[in-house]
N, C-alpha and C positions, 0 to 999 in steps of 0.2 A: 712315477706319477705322470699323468698326462698334463699337457698344458691346456690352456683354454683360449677361446676366441669368441668374438662377437660374430654370430652367423648371419644376423639380419637386424634391421631397425625398422621402426614405424613411429609415426607421430599423429597427433590430432590437435586441432585448435577449434574453438567455438566460432560460429559464424559472425557474431556481433563484433564490429570494430568500433573501439572507443578512441576518438581522436583527441588531440590536445585542445582543440577548440571546444569539444564537448566538455572537457574538464573545466574549461574556463567558465562554464555556466554553473559549476558546482562550487568552486573555490576561486579565490583571487589569484589568478595566474594567466598565462597566455602561451601561445605556441613557441615564441622565441625564447621565453624564460625557461621552459621545459627542455627544449632542444639544447640550449646552451649548457645547462647543468647536468643533463642526463643522456642526451643524444636520442631520446625516445620520441618517435613521431606518432605511432599508434600502438594499441594493445588490444588483445582479444578478451572478451568478457562472456562467460557462460550464461545461458538462460537460467531463470530462477529455479526451474525444476531439473536442471542438469547437474549431476553430481560428480564427485571425484571418481567414483567407480565407473560412471558412464564414460568419462574421458579416458580413464586408464584402460578400459576394455576395448575401446576403439583403437587406441594406439597399439595395444598388445595384439589384437586380432590382425592388424596389418603386419606386425613383425613376425607373427607366427606363420602367416601366409607366405611372406617373403622368404622365410627360412625353409619352406617346403615341408614343414612338420605337421603332424596330426596332434590333436589335443592330448592324446594318451602318451605322446613322446615326452611331455613336459613333467618333470619330477619336482619342480620348485617354482613358486611364484612369490616374488618380493615386490612390494610397492613402497617406494619412498614418498612420504607425504607428511606435511604438518598441518594440512587444512581439512582433512577428511572429517566430517561430522560424526560418522559412525565409529564407535570404539570396538564393538563386537556384534556381528562377525566383522572381521577385518576387511579392508578394501581388497586385499589380495585374495581372500576367500570368496568375495563377491565376484571378482574377475574370473577366478577359476570356475565358479558355478556357471557364469554366463558363457564362457568359452567351452564348457563341458570338459574341463580337464578333470579326470576321474579321482585321483588321490594324491595330489601334490602336498608337500609341506608348503604352507602359505602363511605369510606374515607381513605386517607393515613395519616399516623402519622410519623413525622420525629423527633425522639429524639436520633438520632445517634445510637450508639451501645446499648443504653438502651431502644431502641424502642420497642422490642417485649414485655418485661415485663411491660412497660408502657401501651402498647396496650392491653395486657392481662388483666391488672387491669381495664382499661377503659371499655372493653367489659364485664368483670365480673360485674362491677357496673351497666351497662345497663341491663344485663340479670336479675340481682337480683332485679332491680327496675321494671321489667316487660316490658321494652321497646322492648325486643326481647326474643323469647324462646330459640333460638340457634344462635350462632355467629361463624363466621370463623375469626380467628386471625392468621395472616401470617407475618412472618419476611422474607424478600426477598431482596437480594442485588446482584448487579453486580459491585463489587468493582474494577474489572479489567478495567472498563470504566473510573474510576477516579483515577487510579494509575499512579504515575510518575515513569515510568520504569527505569529512570536514578537515582532515589533516593534509595540508598542501604538501608537506615534505614527503609523505608516503603514498598518497592516493595517485600521484602522477606516475608511480613506478610499477604498481602491481597489476598482474594479469593472470589469465587462466590457460591451461593446456596440459598436454601429456606427451611423453616420449617413452619408447620402449625398446629393449634390446633382448634378443635371444642369445644366451650364453651357452656354448656347447664345448664339449671336450675336444682337445686337439692332440691326439696321440703322437708322440715323437720321443726320441731318445736324445740324450745330450750330444750324441755323435752326429745327429742329423744336422746340427747347426741351424735349425729352423727357429726363427724368433717366435716367442709366444704371442698369440693374438691379443692377450690382455697381460700387460706387464705388472710387476710388483707394485703394490700400492704404497704411497706416501701419505699417511693420515695421522690425525691427532686432534688435540683441542687445547684451548687455554681457558679453563673454567673460571679463572679470575676475571676474564673479560666477558663472561656469559651474559651480562646485562646489555651489551652493545647491540644485540639483535634479539628480540624476545617476542614471545607470544604467551601472554599471561591470561588467567581467568578462563579455564577451559570451557566453561559453559556459555560465556559470551565473549569469545576471544577477539582481540584486536591487535593487529601487527604494529609493532613500534621498533624503532632503532635509533641509535645515536649516529646519524649519517656521517658527520665529519670524522668521528672516531673510527668508523668502519672504513672510510676512504683512506685515512692515514695508515691504519693497520694493513689493509690490503695492498696498498702501493709499496709499503715497506717490506712486507713478509712474503707476498706471492712470488716474487722473482726467485727467492731462495727455495721456496717449496717446489717451484717448477723445475729448478735445476736438480733438486734431489730426486724428484720423480723420474726425470730423464736419466740420471745416473743409475737408478735402480734398474732401468730398462737397458742399460748399456749404451745409451745415446747421449749426444750433446744437443742442446737446444737448436743448434744450427742444422741438425739432421732431421728435424721435424718437417713434415709436409703441411701440418695444420695444428692449430691450437683452439680448443673449445673450452672457454672458462664459463663459470656461472655468469649468466647474463644479468648482472646486477645494475650496471650503469656503464654506458659506453665510455665516458670520461675516465672512470676508474680502470676499465679494461685496457684502454690505450696507454694510460700512465704506467700501469704495472708491467705490461708486456714490452713497453718501450725500453725497459731496463734489461731485456734478454737479448742475447746474440742470435737473433732469428734470421733465417735466410730471407732474401728480398722477395722471393716468390711464395713465402709461406702463406697459407690461407688462415685468416683469423676470423672466427665467428663473430658477427655483429648482428645477430638475430634480435638483440634487445631493441634495435631501432624500430622494428615492425611488430615485435611480440611482447615487449615490456619484460618485466621481471616476473618469471613464473616459478621462482624458488626451485624446488627439487626437480621440476620438469624442464628447466632451462637448458641443461647440458644435453640430455638425449634429444630434446626437441631441435636444438640447433644442429647437432651432429647428424640427425636423420635428414634434415633439410639439405645439408651440404652434400651428403652421399646421394640423395635423390636427384639433386641437380648436377651430379657428377663433377662437382668442384674438387672432390677428393677421390683419388683412384683406389680400387681394391688393393689392399695390402699396404697402403700409405700409413706411415706412423703419425699418430695424432695424440697430442697431449690433452687429456681431460683434466680440468682443475676446478674444484668447487670449494666454496667457503660460506659460512653463515652462522646461524644461531648456535651458541654453545660456549665460546666461539670455536667452531669446528672447521676442519678442512679435510679434504681427501682428493687425491689425484693419481692418475696412472697413464702410461702410454698404451694406446691400443692400436691395432691394425684394422683399417677400414674393411668392412665386408664387401 
């Protein structure tokens, strides 16, 4: 069976920038309070008529162009999202129509903030099995649609955007000694903690979470999950060139990764500072930016690690395109 790789990346963010000072006009807060607790300075908010499918298509189009592929080369489109308003046709089907991809399997995957890494693993498995030669995997969210703008604990976090990856087959044999571009996934969930991050009432949904409980869970569990994902890829954390976690909260990211034996020059994604928490979009959005800015070299091993509603998690080591 072939291995798989990320052939290209793309991302999209809305034009509107929402600052901490802007939020201070909506709820009782201020810039210093938000920065101290979350590390966030700004976030992007989509226009009223801008949809999850709009953002997903923009990011996917960039990834497709960067991969040098035509629409008919794509056999699978998967969109990870928990905020899309449309149930049917799926966001993935809408993206396929807009990009004129003729006959892909297209579906949405909702695993909360862990959605992109889950979708990436699912698409990688399908490509490795020969079900598709190339797949588009997209994380796209319009969290502003499901934000309670009167809730100070959550409205300061959430934002909109999309990131996309083209997953392609990487033919090789075990004798080649070549590392797979997408390593084995470490994934799972703890349903008993499902209420820690939730999106209830599908017709008028509002995001809610038990912030302190999520922080405690993540800082306690993520280091072990990261080590297991590295072990599955045959690496140690110190071998990593970069780490891109779900951009939930900068304080949480720093606390969790501080418990890993990372190299001094490792690149750690801190996109949450400027982009906020974009749920399933945060990992591909941050990774795409790092690659675009050439902060990560082609072939560099990077740990992707996401977690969220469910309580779910997924992570894998990938090689940068």
